Every structure is written in structure tokens, then in C-alpha cells.
Residue frames relative to the residue before (quaternion, step in Angstrom):
aa qw qx qy qz dx dy dz
M 1.0000 0.0000 0.0000 0.0000 0.00 0.00 0.00
T 0.1940 -0.7859 0.5809 0.0851 3.58 -0.45 1.20
V 0.1819 -0.7919 0.5784 0.0719 3.55 -0.94 0.94
A 0.6232 0.6005 -0.3410 0.3670 3.59 0.98 -0.86
T 0.0496 0.7581 -0.6493 0.0355 3.53 -1.06 0.90
K 0.6170 -0.5719 0.3938 0.3704 3.56 -1.17 0.54
E 0.6216 0.5683 -0.3347 0.4226 3.60 1.20 -0.43
M 0.4931 0.6733 -0.4351 0.3379 3.62 1.19 -0.30
L 0.4160 -0.7386 0.4938 0.1940 3.53 -1.14 0.75
I 0.5640 -0.5518 0.4851 0.3768 3.53 -1.24 0.53
G 0.7390 0.3507 -0.2952 0.4937 3.56 -0.91 0.97
Q 0.5317 0.6294 -0.4078 0.3936 3.58 1.25 -0.29
E 0.4036 -0.7301 0.5071 0.2166 3.57 -1.02 0.85
L 0.4292 -0.6545 0.5601 0.2715 3.53 -1.22 0.63
P 0.5558 -0.5648 0.4666 0.3930 3.60 -1.15 0.46
S 0.3277 -0.7777 0.5101 0.1661 3.58 -0.76 1.05
L 0.2764 -0.7114 0.6144 0.2002 3.52 -1.40 0.18
R 0.2109 -0.7554 0.6082 0.1222 3.55 -1.12 0.71
K 0.0142 -0.8095 0.5851 -0.0471 3.57 -0.80 1.06
E 0.2714 -0.7371 0.5962 0.1658 3.56 -0.95 0.92
I 0.3072 -0.7664 0.5435 0.1511 3.54 -0.82 1.05
S 0.0047 -0.7955 0.6052 -0.0313 3.57 -0.72 1.09
I 0.6101 -0.5505 0.4194 0.3858 3.55 -1.21 0.48
D 0.6169 0.5485 -0.3562 0.4378 3.62 1.04 -0.65
R 0.6633 0.4790 -0.3079 0.4857 3.61 0.94 -0.83
M 0.6269 0.5381 -0.3373 0.4514 3.57 1.00 -0.81
R 0.6634 0.5075 -0.3066 0.4564 3.58 0.94 -0.84
L 0.6033 0.5417 -0.3630 0.4592 3.61 1.07 -0.60
Y 0.6891 0.4793 -0.2763 0.4681 3.59 0.93 -0.87
A 0.7677 0.3829 -0.1858 0.4791 3.56 1.02 -0.79
A 0.5138 -0.6705 0.4085 0.3459 3.59 1.19 0.47
W 0.1428 -0.8216 0.5498 0.0475 3.54 0.54 1.24
G 0.5537 0.5084 -0.4617 0.4710 3.52 -0.91 0.99
N 0.6794 0.3590 -0.2411 0.5928 3.51 1.26 -0.58
R 0.2822 -0.7478 0.5747 0.1755 3.55 -0.73 1.03
N 0.2297 0.7600 -0.5745 0.1989 3.55 -0.59 1.17
I 0.7386 -0.4300 0.2764 0.4395 3.59 -1.26 -0.02
H 0.6547 0.5016 -0.3130 0.4708 3.60 1.25 -0.20
T 0.7842 0.3631 -0.1526 0.4795 3.58 1.16 -0.50
D 0.8012 0.2941 -0.1022 0.5110 3.57 1.11 -0.58
W 0.4732 -0.6974 0.4707 0.2612 3.57 -0.78 1.08
D 0.6752 0.5046 -0.3054 0.4430 3.60 0.90 -0.89
V 0.6500 0.5060 -0.3181 0.4693 3.59 0.93 -0.85
A 0.6445 0.5149 -0.3198 0.4660 3.58 0.98 -0.84
A 0.6555 0.5135 -0.3119 0.4576 3.60 0.93 -0.88
K 0.6549 0.5138 -0.3098 0.4595 3.60 0.97 -0.84
A 0.6688 0.4718 -0.2871 0.4976 3.58 1.21 -0.53
G 0.5630 -0.6325 0.3718 0.3805 3.58 1.30 0.07
L 0.5107 0.6490 -0.4107 0.3864 3.57 1.25 0.33
P 0.5450 -0.6430 0.4258 0.3289 3.59 -1.09 0.58
A 0.7775 -0.0437 0.0748 0.6229 3.58 1.23 -0.50
P 0.6475 -0.4472 0.3883 0.4796 3.60 -1.22 0.02
L 0.3482 -0.7465 0.5355 0.1862 3.56 -1.06 0.78
A 0.4893 -0.6376 0.5062 0.3127 3.56 -1.00 0.83
P 0.4776 -0.6582 0.4885 0.3163 3.62 -0.88 0.85
G 0.5754 -0.6102 0.4214 0.3449 3.57 -1.01 0.80
M 0.5942 0.5926 -0.3639 0.4042 3.58 1.08 -0.67
M 0.5671 0.5836 -0.3943 0.4271 3.59 1.12 -0.52
L 0.6949 0.4631 -0.2767 0.4755 3.57 0.83 -0.99
Y 0.6063 0.5545 -0.3389 0.4584 3.56 1.05 -0.79
D 0.6773 0.4896 -0.2859 0.4689 3.57 0.92 -0.92
Y 0.6441 0.5162 -0.3313 0.4571 3.60 0.98 -0.77
V 0.6353 0.5021 -0.3258 0.4879 3.59 1.02 -0.77
S 0.6488 0.5165 -0.3171 0.4602 3.59 0.95 -0.86
E 0.6154 0.5312 -0.3456 0.4686 3.61 1.05 -0.69
M 0.6400 0.5144 -0.3240 0.4699 3.60 0.95 -0.85
L 0.6879 0.4852 -0.2796 0.4617 3.58 0.92 -0.92
T 0.6082 0.5307 -0.3476 0.4771 3.59 1.09 -0.65
N 0.6518 0.5086 -0.3109 0.4689 3.58 0.95 -0.85
F 0.7027 0.4770 -0.2619 0.4584 3.58 1.02 -0.81
F 0.7963 0.3104 -0.1455 0.4984 3.59 0.75 -1.07
G 0.3338 -0.7674 0.4872 0.2496 3.59 1.19 -0.42
Q 0.8602 -0.1182 0.1035 0.4852 3.52 -1.16 -0.76
E 0.6027 0.5705 -0.3663 0.4209 3.61 1.04 -0.67
W 0.6134 0.5367 -0.3505 0.4613 3.60 1.05 -0.68
L 0.6891 0.4876 -0.2783 0.4582 3.56 0.91 -0.93
K 0.6540 0.5270 -0.3076 0.4471 3.60 1.13 -0.59
G 0.8285 -0.1819 0.1485 0.5084 3.61 1.00 -0.52
G 0.2442 0.7703 -0.5472 0.2182 3.57 1.03 0.69
K 0.2526 -0.7544 0.5895 0.1398 3.54 -1.22 0.55
L 0.0088 -0.8091 0.5852 -0.0529 3.56 -0.92 0.96
S 0.0097 -0.7607 0.6489 -0.0148 3.53 -1.02 0.92
V 0.0033 -0.8175 0.5729 -0.0587 3.59 -0.66 1.13
S 0.1275 -0.7416 0.6530 0.0862 3.55 -1.14 0.77
F 0.2814 -0.7467 0.5828 0.1534 3.55 -0.93 0.96
I 0.1086 -0.8605 0.4977 -0.0001 3.57 -0.44 1.23
H 0.7820 0.0967 -0.0866 0.6096 3.61 1.23 -0.13
Y 0.4886 -0.6784 0.4540 0.3082 3.56 -1.00 0.74
V 0.2622 -0.7268 0.6200 0.1363 3.53 -1.35 0.52
V 0.1280 -0.8086 0.5734 0.0315 3.56 -0.87 0.98
P 0.6830 -0.4730 0.3444 0.4373 3.59 -1.24 0.32
G 0.7468 0.3752 -0.3048 0.4568 3.53 -1.08 0.83
E 0.5904 0.5594 -0.3880 0.4335 3.58 1.18 -0.26
V 0.2833 -0.7132 0.6132 0.1869 3.52 -1.31 0.43
I 0.1520 -0.8028 0.5754 0.0353 3.55 -0.68 1.16
T 0.1120 -0.7678 0.6279 0.0610 3.55 -1.04 0.87
T 0.2900 -0.7320 0.5919 0.1724 3.57 -0.89 0.99
K 0.0164 -0.7993 0.6003 -0.0226 3.55 -1.01 0.83
G 0.0161 0.7969 -0.6039 0.0070 3.52 -1.27 0.40
T 0.1321 -0.7693 0.6223 0.0596 3.52 -1.29 0.55
I 0.4571 -0.6611 0.5209 0.2873 3.57 -0.99 0.84
R 0.1463 -0.8221 0.5489 0.0383 3.58 -0.76 1.09
E 0.8137 -0.0095 0.0571 0.5784 3.59 1.07 -0.64
K 0.0942 -0.7541 0.6468 0.0631 3.54 -1.22 0.66
M 0.0230 0.8092 -0.5828 0.0710 3.56 -0.77 1.09
P 0.4824 -0.6467 0.4980 0.3178 3.60 -0.96 0.78
E 0.0788 0.7752 -0.6238 0.0619 3.57 -1.07 0.78
D 0.8097 -0.1099 0.0006 0.5765 3.55 -0.47 1.27
N 0.7676 -0.3035 0.2418 0.5101 3.62 -0.75 -0.99
A 0.6562 0.4689 -0.3001 0.5093 3.55 1.17 0.55
L 0.4181 -0.6481 0.5657 0.2918 3.49 -1.37 -0.29
R 0.2373 -0.7450 0.6013 0.1648 3.59 -0.90 0.88
M 0.1532 -0.7792 0.6055 0.0521 3.50 -0.84 1.09
N 0.1654 -0.7702 0.6118 0.0719 3.57 -0.81 1.08
V 0.0595 -0.8125 0.5798 -0.0069 3.54 -0.88 0.97
E 0.3587 -0.6527 0.6165 0.2552 3.52 -1.27 0.55
I 0.0687 -0.8027 0.5920 0.0197 3.57 -0.88 0.90
W 0.0835 0.7821 -0.6169 0.0258 3.53 -1.27 0.44
C 0.2724 -0.6950 0.6344 0.2008 3.50 -1.41 0.25
E 0.0359 -0.7920 0.6085 0.0350 3.55 -1.00 0.76
N 0.4647 -0.6728 0.5021 0.2816 3.53 -1.19 0.59
Q 0.7412 -0.4290 0.2863 0.4296 3.56 -1.30 0.04
R 0.6468 0.4894 -0.3205 0.4893 3.61 1.25 -0.23
G 0.5471 -0.6351 0.3844 0.3866 3.59 1.29 0.04
E 0.4803 0.6573 -0.4405 0.3784 3.59 1.26 0.25
R 0.4046 -0.6951 0.5340 0.2608 3.58 -0.91 0.87
V 0.1451 -0.8007 0.5788 0.0538 3.55 -0.88 1.00
A 0.7637 0.0750 -0.0676 0.6376 3.58 1.30 -0.27
V 0.0502 -0.7886 0.6129 -0.0019 3.57 -1.08 0.80
G 0.2215 0.7972 -0.5475 0.1253 3.55 -1.16 0.42
T 0.4088 -0.6663 0.5608 0.2728 3.48 -1.38 -0.36
A 0.0533 -0.7717 0.6330 0.0307 3.51 -1.28 0.49
S 0.0174 -0.7848 0.6181 0.0426 3.54 -1.24 0.36
S 0.0315 0.7726 -0.6334 0.0318 3.48 -1.25 0.58
L 0.5187 -0.5985 0.5036 0.3452 3.51 -1.29 0.36
V 0.1450 -0.7150 0.6760 0.1035 3.50 -1.29 0.61
P 0.4527 -0.7027 0.4635 0.2938 3.62 -0.59 1.03
S 0.5383 -0.6313 0.4520 0.3277 3.59 -1.06 0.76
V 0.7141 0.3417 -0.2245 0.5682 3.56 1.10 -0.65
T 0.0420 -0.8198 0.5710 -0.0136 3.58 -0.56 1.16
């Protein structure tokens, strides 16, 4: 479902996604079978962590899902994403992906839309931040 149109305004929010983080999902991302800080409570504790940490790729994928829903096929053809992970995520947390349109620029026969993106936990703390951009066709 593509949402982005050239008529959208700077400052407009992207539709967000809500994801519950579970140890089972974390193990799928981290190749369960390997005991590491993403899959095993004991290994995480020995590393001084409060719990296994969600792999960064999980958050990256959740942001990409939000952007695919927003930009549609144009995102898959050549969207650009840069993400920094600024706080760890542990099992039981609920992550919400968010984004805001920051800039619109003409590019060839389309419009490039630049967005600020982030993930926040159930306490409203940002755990990942970044930027993304994709083309939006001039004809919508």
C-alpha cells in the first residue's frame, strides 16, 4: 500500500508500525543455534548486559517495512536508508517506527522525498535514528 504523494507537506508524519520484541524473533534474526548476546541469557549476562540484545538488523528491517508501506515500489527500486542504533532493545519491549517528511526535491521526472526516521520504545525513548529517501512519481 503506497501512501506517498507529491502533494504531501514537509513535516507530515509517515504511518508508523508497532512491533513487540520477543526472544523467539531475536533468535530468528541472530541465527539461533549460535549462543551469543542476541540469543542467550547467560552469554548476555556474562557480557554485563541486562538481557539478550535485539540485533540491529531487526530495527533496520522494521524501518524498511514502514518505508516500503509508505513509498511502495519506488522504495524497493532504489530507496536509501541510513540508521544509527543509539540504545539497546531487549525482549519484552515494544518498538514503534516513526518518520517525518523533511524535504522534497525535484529529480528527473519525479520528486525525491527525504525523511527523518526513528524507532522508539514503549517509554518514548529513541533507540535508533536516521534518514531515508525515495522517489515519488510525479504522476500519482
